C-alpha positions in Angstrom: 27.5 -10.5 2.7 25.2 -12.2 5.3 21.9 -11.3 6.9 23.5 -10.0 10.1 25.3 -7.4 8.0 22.1 -6.3 6.5 20.4 -6.1 9.9 23.3 -4.0 11.2 23.1 -1.7 8.2 19.4 -1.2 8.4 19.5 -0.6 12.2 22.1 2.2 11.9 20.1 3.7 9.0 17.1 3.8 11.2 18.7 5.1 14.4 21.8 7.0 13.0 23.7 6.0 16.0 26.1 3.0 16.3 25.8 2.7 20.1 22.0 2.7 20.1 21.9 0.3 17.1 24.1 -2.1 19.1 21.7 -1.9 22.0 18.7 -2.5 19.6 20.4 -5.6 18.1 21.7 -6.8 21.6 25.3 -7.0 20.4 28.4 -4.9 21.1 29.1 -1.6 19.2 32.3 -3.2 17.9 30.3 -6.0 16.4 28.0 -3.5 14.6 31.1 -1.6 13.3 32.6 -4.9 12.1 29.5 -5.9 10.3 29.2 -2.6 8.5 32.8 -2.6 7.5 32.5 -6.2 6.2 29.4 -5.1 4.1 31.3 -2.1 2.8 34.2 -4.3 1.7 31.7 -6.6 -0.1 30.0 -3.9 -2.1 33.1 -1.7 -2.5 31.5 1.5 -1.2 31.5 3.5 2.0 27.9 3.5 3.3 28.2 5.9 6.3 29.9 9.2 7.1 30.9 9.4 10.8 32.4 12.0 13.1 32.4 12.4 16.8 28.8 13.4 17.0 26.9 12.5 13.8 26.2 9.6 11.5 24.8 10.0 8.0 24.4 8.0 4.9 26.6 8.5 1.9 25.1 8.7 -1.5 26.1 5.0 -2.0 24.3 4.3 1.3 21.2 6.1 0.2 21.2 4.1 -3.1 21.9 0.8 -1.3 19.1 1.2 1.4 16.1 0.0 -0.7 18.0 -3.0 -1.9 19.0 -4.0 1.6 15.4 -3.6 2.8 14.2 -5.8 -0.1 16.8 -8.5 0.5 16.0 -8.7 4.2 12.3 -8.8 3.4 12.8 -11.7 0.9 14.8 -13.6 3.5 12.0 -13.2 6.1 9.4 -14.3 3.6 11.4 -17.4 2.6 11.5 -18.6 6.2 7.7 -18.5 6.4 7.3 -20.1 3.0 9.4 -23.1 4.1 7.3 -23.9 7.1 6.3 -27.5 6.7 2.8 -27.2 8.1 1.8 -24.8 5.3 0.9 -25.9 1.8 1.1 -22.4 0.4 1.8 -18.8 1.4 0.0 -16.1 -0.5 1.1 -12.5 -0.5 -1.0 -9.8 -2.1 -0.9 -6.0 -2.1 -3.4 -3.3 -2.8 -5.2 -0.3 -1.3 -6.4 -0.8 2.3 -9.9 0.3 1.4 -10.2 -2.5 -1.2 -9.1 -5.1 1.4 -11.3 -3.7 4.2 -14.5 -3.0 2.3 -14.5 -5.1 -0.9 -12.5 -8.3 -0.4 -12.4 -9.0 3.3 -15.2 -11.5 3.2 -13.6 -13.2 0.2 -10.4 -13.6 2.2 -12.2 -14.9 5.3 -14.2 -17.4 3.2 -11.1 -18.5 1.4 -9.4 -19.2 4.8 -12.2 -21.5 5.8 -11.9 -23.6 2.6 -8.1 -23.6 2.6 -6.9 -24.0 6.2 -3.3 -24.8 5.3 -2.8 -21.7 3.1 -1.2 -18.7 4.9 -2.3 -15.3 3.6 -0.6 -11.9 3.9 -2.2 -8.8 2.3 -0.3 -5.5 2.3 -1.8 -2.0 2.1 0.7 -0.1 0.0 1.3 3.6 0.1 3.2 4.1 -3.1 1.7 2.3 -6.1 5.0 2.6 -8.1 6.8 0.9 -5.2 4.2 -1.9 -5.4 5.1 -2.6 -9.1 8.8 -1.7 -9.1 9.8 -3.7 -6.0 7.1 -5.9 -4.5 5.7 -7.4 -7.7 8.8 -7.5 -9.9 11.0 -8.9 -7.1 8.5 -11.7 -6.6 7.6 -10.6 -3.0 4.0 -10.2 -4.0 2.1 -12.8 -6.0 -0.8 -10.6 -7.0 -1.3 -6.8 -6.6 -4.5 -4.8 -7.0 -4.2 -1.3 -8.5 -6.5 1.2 -10.0 -6.0 2.0 -13.6 -2.4 0.6 -13.8 0.1 1.6 -16.5 1.2 -0.9 -19.1 4.3 -2.8 -18.1 6.1 -5.4 -20.4 6.5 -7.9 -17.6 3.1 -7.6 -16.0 -0.3 -9.0 -16.9 -3.5 -7.5 -15.6 -7.0 -8.9 -15.1 -10.0 -6.6 -14.7 -11.7 -7.0 -11.2 -14.4 -4.3 -10.9 -15.2 -0.7 -11.6 -16.5 1.9 -9.3 -17.1 5.7 -8.9 -16.5 8.1 -6.1 -19.7 9.8 -5.0 -20.3 12.7 -2.7 -22.0 11.8 0.6 -23.0 13.3 3.9 -24.7 12.2 7.1 -27.4 14.8 6.4 -29.4 15.6 3.3 -28.4 18.6 1.3 -30.9 19.8 -1.2 -28.7 22.0 -3.4 -26.1 20.6 -5.8 -22.5 20.8 -4.6 -20.5 23.3 -6.6 -16.8 24.1 -6.9 -17.1 26.8 -4.2 -18.3 24.2 -1.7 -14.9 22.4 -1.8 -13.4 25.6 -0.3 -15.7 25.5 2.8 -15.0 24.0 6.2 -17.7 21.4 5.5 -15.7 19.5 2.9 -13.6 16.6 4.0 -10.9 15.4 1.6 -9.0 12.3 0.8 -6.9 11.4 -2.2 -8.5 8.4 -3.8 -5.7 7.9 -6.3 -5.7 8.1 -10.1 -7.7 9.1 -12.0 -9.7 10.8 -9.2 -6.8 12.9 -8.0 -6.2 14.3 -11.4 -9.9 15.0 -12.0 -10.3 16.8 -8.6 -7.2 18.9 -9.2 -8.7 20.1 -12.5 -11.8 21.2 -10.6 -10.1 23.1 -7.6 -6.9 24.2 -9.3 -3.2 24.2 -8.2 -2.4 25.1 -4.6 -5.7 23.9 -3.2 -5.6 23.2 0.5 -8.7 21.5 2.0 -10.0 22.5 5.4 -9.9 18.9 6.6 -8.0 16.0 5.0 -7.0 12.4 5.9 -5.2 9.6 4.1 -7.2 6.8 5.7 -10.4 5.5 4.3 -11.8 4.3 7.6 -11.1 7.6 9.3 -12.8 9.4 6.4 -15.9 7.1 6.7 -16.0 7.6 10.5 -15.8 11.4 10.2 -18.6 11.5 7.6 -20.8 9.2 9.7 -20.3 11.5 12.7 -21.5 14.5 10.7 -18.1 16.2 10.1 -19.4 17.4 6.7 -19.4 16.0 3.2 -16.9 14.2 1.1 -16.2 11.6 -1.6 -16.4 7.9 -1.0 -16.2 5.0 -3.4 -19.7 3.7 -3.9 -18.7 0.2 -2.7 -17.8 1.7 0.6 -20.8 4.0 0.9 -23.6 1.7 -0.4 -24.3 -0.1 2.9 -24.7 3.2 4.7 -26.8 4.7 1.9 -29.1 1.7 2.2 -29.5 2.2 6.0 -29.8 6.0 5.5 -26.8 6.7 7.7 -25.4 8.5 4.7 -27.0 10.3 1.8 -25.8 10.7 -1.7 -25.4 14.3 -2.7 -26.0 15.9 -6.1 -23.2 17.9 -7.7 -22.4 19.8 -10.8 -19.7 17.3 -11.7 -19.4 13.7 -12.9 -16.5 11.9 -11.3 -14.5 9.5 -13.5 -15.1 5.8 -13.4 -12.3 4.0 -11.6 -11.3 0.5 -12.7 -9.5 -2.0 -10.5 -7.2 -4.7 -11.8 -5.3 -7.7 -10.5 -1.6 -7.6 -11.6 0.8 -10.5 -11.7 4.1 -11.3 -13.4 3.3 -12.8 -16.8 5.9 -15.4 -16.4 4.2 -16.6 -13.2 0.7 -16.9 -14.6 0.7 -20.7 -14.1 2.3 -20.5 -10.7 0.0 -22.2 -8.1 0.2 -19.2 -5.7 -0.8 -16.7 -8.4 -3.7 -18.9 -9.3 -4.8 -19.3 -5.7 -4.5 -15.6 -5.1 -6.6 -14.8 -8.1 -9.1 -17.5 -7.0 -9.5 -15.7 -3.7 -10.4 -12.5 -5.6 -13.0 -14.4 -7.6 -10.8 -14.7 -10.8 -10.3 -18.0 -12.6 -7.5 -18.0 -15.2 -8.3 -20.3 -18.2 
């Protein structure tokens, strides 16, 4: 197996067409076919089903896909790590809202003091993928996650706690009730565990909000522009509460406290990149 075989496999997976995959890779179709066949011989499984019109993954191909993605990702990261002008290369993952609103200034200040350290921070979508693949495979040095489950190979360090609060661009005198979540004025976003479980217990199964997004910055912008009311973590909302661009609303509910932790492989706790990553987040391991 070599990298060109993985690239050919992933290209066909994405496009599901050998001719278009060859155009994408700037090689001949026969070269793509040869690389796929060589990969199939190496792993001993057929990866694609082909007829005159369609290409689809076999069950073996579906199972192999995440491993191929991870192997190619590790290869690309290794090339960057080996650049001689860099002393270190830090890779962290976590919710985009945490990077944007909580730790962005930490990162920028760290860069000023460590000019030869490259930094990459990922905004993950699936928290289980972050632990199962990114962290355990060693792709990520430190990951941030809210209320993470216990894992035998992973250590965690408490970072901060916060609470989601209801806010709006205009003052609302009456307390928000369950019925208000079913109106067109409510803007929804899933803030992850334990908020998602708590909110579901309030509105019940099958709930569909009138307006929903999965992006914290879009949510903030909508609320600032008067789209209605919705939940924001206090660390995002506080500057706008201070400037009275947003107002905190009273409600009949108490949202759960959310705790954020830095996660890292226990066996790597003395690794310089883990220590530097934690230092950037304001954590000093003793």
